[in-house]
N, C-alpha and C positions, 0 to 999 in steps of 0.2 A: 687232565687238561680240563682244562676251564667249558663248559658248554653255552656259554652262556652269547648272546649275539654280539658282536662288536658294538659298542655306540659310535653313537656318529654324535658332536657333542658341538653343538656351536662356541667358539672358542670366547673364555668372558677374558676378555683387553683392554686396557686399562691404559691412557698415556697417563703417564705419573705429572700433575703437576703442583704436587705438594709447598712450599713453600716455605716450611722449618726446617732447621740446618740437622742432618745427619753430623757426626762425631764420627772420624774416617776411623771404618771396622781395621783390624790387623794392621794399622801403621798404614804410609801412602797417602799423603798430604802433598794437592796441589804447587803445583813453581807459584810464586808467589806475585810475578807480575803478566803471565800468562793469562787473557781472555780465557775463561773457563764457562761451560754449558750442558746442557746434555738432557736427551730426549728416551726415554725406556717405555718398550712397549710389553709386556707381559701375556702370555695368552697359555691357560692350559686346555693344549690344546686335543686330550684323550684322557680319559678318567674311566676307570674298572673299578671294583670292589680290594678296597688294601692301598691301592695305586691309581697314578694318575704320571700323564706328561704333560711337562712344559716348553715354554718356548719363549726365550727372550731376544727381543731386537734392542738395543743402547746407539743413538745416534747421536755425531760426539761436533755440536753448536758451538763450541769454543775454538781452540788457536787446536795447529795440531799434534797430536800428542806420539807418541813411539810406545808408548804404554799403558796398559789397563788395566783396574782392579774396579770389579762393580760389587758391589758390598748390598744388602736388606737383611731383616727381618723375619723371617713366619713368624706365624701370634695363632697358630693352628697345632702348631702342632707336628707340621708335616717334616718332613726328613731328606737329602736327598740319597738316591742307590746306585745313579749311574748320570754319567756326564756327557755330551759333546762337544768338539769344539772351543773347549776352554776346560783351563784345570780350574777345579772347583771341589771347595773344601767344605766343611759346616762345621761348627762349635755351637751346642743348643741349641739356638732360635736364629743365631748369626749364621747368613751365609755370603763367605765371598767367591767371585767367579772373578779370576783371574785371566788373560791371554795365554792362546794356547805356543805364543812365537809366531808360526806365520802369521799371524792376523791382527798384528803386537800396534801397528801402524792404521794412524784413525785421524783421514784429513778432514780439515773443517767440512760438514755438510754430512760425510761419511759413517757408517751404517755397519753394524758386526753383526749377526747373530748366534746363535750358540742357541745350545736347549739339555733336559738333563729330566732323568723321569726319579720319583720321588713316592714316599708313603705319604697316607693321611688315615686320617680317623674313623671315616667313614659318613661324619656325621660335614662336616668344615672343611672346604680348603679356599679361603679366601687369600685374593690377590695380596701380595703384600703391596703396604701405602707408603714407601717411602724408598727410592734408591737413593746411592752415591754413586758418582767414576770417580776413582785416583780423588773422594774422599769428597767431595763437592757432590750436594742435592744436588739429582735432576731435579728443574723444576719446568723445564719444556721451554726453556728459553736461555738464551747466551747474558753469562754474569758479567755484570761488572770486575774490570781488573780486579782483584786484593793488591794490598800495596804491602809490603813486606814487615810485620811489624818490628825490628828491630834494627837500626842503622845497617845495611852491607851493601854492598857493590853490586850494583840492578843486576841482576843472573840475565850472561846472552839468552836468548831465544832460542828456544830451541828447532834443529836445522828441520828443513819441512821433509818429511819420511817418505819412502818408497809409497806408491799408493800399496794397500793389502792387496794380498791375490782374493779375500773372501769375497768381495762385492762382487767383482765383475773377473772375470779372464782374462789371459795373455792377448792384448789385440794381436788384428790379423791382419796378414800383409798389407801394402799400398790397392790398389785397384786396379785391374785389368778391362781392357776395354767392355762393354757389356757384347755379350755373342749374341746372333743372332736366331732368331725364335724363343728367344726369352719374354715369358707372362709374366706382368706385370703387375701387384696388385695394390689393397688398399689396407689391409690389417684389417681389418673389419672381420666377424666373426662368418661371414660369407664367404670371404676372399677362398680362392679357388687354390690356392697356393700356400694356407694352414689346413693340413692333412691331422685329424680327429682319430687315433688310436686306441683302438678299446671300443669301446661301445658308449655310443652318445648319442642326447633327443635331441630333440628340435630345437628346443632351448639352449642348444650348448652348456651341455652338463654331462658332468662325465658319468653313470651309472653302476660299472664296479671300481673294485681295488683297480689302482696303479691305471688308469686311462691317463692320456696325457693329449695332448698338441706337439707340431712340431712344425719350422716353416724357415724357408732364410731370406733374408732383410736387407739391405743397404742401409748404408749411412755411417752415422756415428756416435748416437744412443737408442731403444725402443723401451719403452713404457707400457706397461697392461692396464686396464680399466677392469675392476672388480665392484661389485654392486653395494658389497658389507664385507665386514672383517672376515678376511680366509687367512688360511696357510698351505702356501705353496713353497714347490722347488725350480729351479731354476737351472738351467746351462748354457752360457752363449759361447759358442762357436769349438765349443766339446769340453770347456772347463768341469771344472769339481762343481757340483750342485751349488746352487747358495739357497738358503731355506729364508722365505719371507715371514714373519710371526705377526697375525691379526693387521693382514693390512688389507686396506681397503683405498677407494678411489681409484686415480690415475697413479702408479706405484713406478715408477721412476726403476729401472732393472740396471743399470748402465749408468752408477753414480759417480765414476769415472769412465767420462769418452772411449771407446770407440775409435781407434784408426779407420778412416774414410775406407771402407770397397764391402765386398758381402760378405756377409756376416751368418751362422746360423743359432737357432732357438729352442731350447724344449721347456715346455711348463706341465710339468702334474700339481697337481693338487689332491690334499693333505685333507683338509677337515675346513668346518667354515661354510661360504655362501659361495659353494663352488658354480657358481658361470660365472665362462668368459664372455665377456663382453667387444672383446677384440684387442687392438695392439695401437698403441701413437708413436710414430718414427716422425722422423725429421722431415722438413720442408723441402719438399722437391724428390723425398725417397718413397724405397715397395717396397713390398713385397716381392722377390723372383719364387720363379719354379725348377731355379737351380740350385745345390744339386737335386737330383730326384729321389725321392727317402726310398728306403731300401724292399725291394720287394717281397720277401720272404716276411712271413708271421709265423708266431708262435704262441700259441696258445694255452695259460696255466689255469687248472681246475680244481680248487679245494675249499680247505676252509681257514683258522686263521694262520695255522704254518703258513701255506701259501699266498696268503694276503700281507704274511712279515710282523704278526702282531708279536709285543716285546723287542722287538727287532729295532734299534734303534730309530729310522726313517720308517717305518711301518712295508708298504706294496715296495716304497723304492731301494729299500736297501734289503729286499726279501730275497731266494732264488731268485723267482723266473724273469723279476726284475735285470739281475747279475748275469741272468744269463743269457736274455735279449741281445745285453750291453756288448756282452764279450762276444756272442755272434755276430753281433754286426745285423738285428735284423729286429722287423717292429714285433713289438710283445705287450701280451692280454693278460691280466690277472681275475677270472671269473671264479670272485670264488669271498665267503664272509666268515667269519669268525662262527664258531657255534655247527656250521649247517653241516650234516648227512648228504649220504648218497639216498638215503632213503627216504621221505614221509614220513613220522609216528615221531607220536608221544609230544609235540608240539614243536619237533625239530626242522625245518626247511630243508625240504627234499632237493638239491641241484640236483638229481634225476632228471626231475621236469623243470626248476626254477635258471639249469640253464638254458632254457631253451627262449627264457624270457628279456628285455628291455634288460630290466634291472634287476638288485639281490631285493627288491618286493614287489607288491605288483603281480600283475596276471598281463602284460602288453609285452605278446609276442615281438620277438628281436625278428632280424630284415638283416637274412643271412647269405641275402646281395648285397649288404656293404661293402661283407671283405669275406677271404676265404682262406683261413688259416690253411698254412706248409704241416703244422705237427699242432696237436693236443696234447698237453702234459698232464697226467688225472694223479688228483694227490687223495683218494679220498676214503672212510674207514673209520676213522681212527673216534668219532666219535659217535657213529651210529649202535658202537655194543652198549655203550651207555642212555640208549633207549628202547633197549632189549629187540634189537633186530635180530629175527635168528640167522645162524649161516645161510640155511637155504634160501633167505629172503632176502639177501643180501648178493649170492652169485647170482641168483634170478633177476634181481634188479641193476646189477652191474653191466650183465652179457646182455639185456636192455637197451643201458642207456649206451655203452658200444656203437650199437645197430644204430638206434639213436643219431649220435654224432654225426655215423656212416655217413646216414643218408642227409645229414647238410654240409658235411663237408668232405664229396667223394675219393677224392683222390688224398688227404692231410692224411701225413701217417699218427695214427694211434699209439701215444703211452699208460699202462697204466704202474704208477709204482706202488711200489711193498710199503704199509704202511709204517713210519717209523720204531712205531709200539707192537710192532705186527700183528699187526691185527688184520682176520679175515684173512688172511696169507693165499690160504689154499684157495679161497671160492674167489676172489682177485687174481691167480692163474688162471684157476676155472674157465672165468670167463673171455678169458683172453685166448686160450685155446678152442673154445668154443665158436668163437668169431675164425679162429687160424682155418679149425675146421667143417668151417662152412664154403671157403674160402678166399678169405680175405688175411692177407700174407701182412697185410702191411699196419699190421696190430703186434703190438709189443709188450711185455710183461719186463719189469727193473726192476727185480732184486737192490734191496737199500741196505744188509748186513754188514755192520765196522763203517759205515759213511760216517755218525756224529758220535760222539763220546758222551756218556751221559757228565754232566754238571761242567765239564771244560768247551762243551758247544752247545749248551741250553744256557736260557736267561732264565727258567728257573728250574732248573733242574733233569727233568726231562721230554718237558711237557712241549714247548715254542722254543726256537733254536735261536742263536744270541746271530750277531754280523756275521761274526768268527763263521757258525754253523750254517750262515745261509752261504757265505764263500764255497765251502767246503760243497756242500749239493754242489751247489752250480758247476764245480769244477769237475765233480761227476759223471754231471749229466751231458754234460758238453760235448766229450765224446764219444755217446750214445746220439747225442741229437743231431749234431751235424752232419754225420753220413747220411743220414736219412731226407733230411731237406736238402742237401745236393750245395753246404758251406763248408768252409776251410775251420778245420778244428781248431782252436786258438792253443 
């Protein structure tokens, strides 16, 4: 497993306005008399030695279409290894990304987002310079309708498709009268109806992986204000999360308006300029303090595995996020790639960093901001690479548990066996030490047989893939749920 720290790279984003015509790759010419036009935002959202992650957002500026294919060419030998929200193929430098069926319909002005992981040469990873949607070059503006080159009957214009479910969730029911006692807000960062889950600083910047905001709002639309390019995940009314890549300014999160009523919203930041600057609501609309956010909170502590490294959505597809959503509780991930329990030989030690506001720096975290009901720890995978002895690890783990207990007097504490079975005896002994001192609310979690080498990993046996994270969450659910008083799903 790599021990380098997770790289937070400002996305390289471009709105492509190249006017040169790109021939249709793999076929797929546009309908002759339909007005066409498109805009593409391509962002390198993550990059590491030999690999990178990218996100692509396509906006249809022409007539509605009921199926799409986006094509481009790499110029530095990049190759695609994995993709999501699209069917993606590559032949040499030429890449073809087609709709995944459920996101085939694109109304005028609507956008669709997809992503992929790939490999690069560790020297250059340039942004492709031209894209074509259904064979027509994306110039960032509507194009003049193209006449049919040979006499033929005028094609029947395509029927307006049912709006795609990807950009916006299913509409909610019609509103009911606002109950008494409901407090309204304006959607600005200081709005008391906006809940900041995880560790956020006073400038409304999340400081660890997996932090997010949640609120409820009235009206039919909602927009988010961002200072500059950022990658975010958004869910409205509990619908599937939608990825917005390289967006900035005032970003419309409801390209298809919702039905009038009260709606829920959560936003999680992936990378980029992660400064939340508020929401823009309809005239006369507001945030509201109902429904109340769940009272329970589970904190997950670890390294790249807990941070979701190499999973499709990083923290949002990691086992901690998945389990928190499954249990219906708030959840935080105090985790970063390459981190250890013990600070040694250049490895940042969560034995001390856990108690700080951010993953870097020395500003102490104010534990009065929230109290966790459970803390799940998955540490020890990286320490062995920094020559931490068994005795030093056991002593550090025991101290770590005691220090967490001092901050969270009532929380259930869980120490997971690492998937690579490192420091197993020492981790178990640290739990036993607290039990023997009278703390019965500390538990050891064996993990043998949870994951299968190759099948459940993105890189053999180091970092779980999406399926692997789902398996870990399923194993943890019946262990964690009864200790915090929630139903096992």
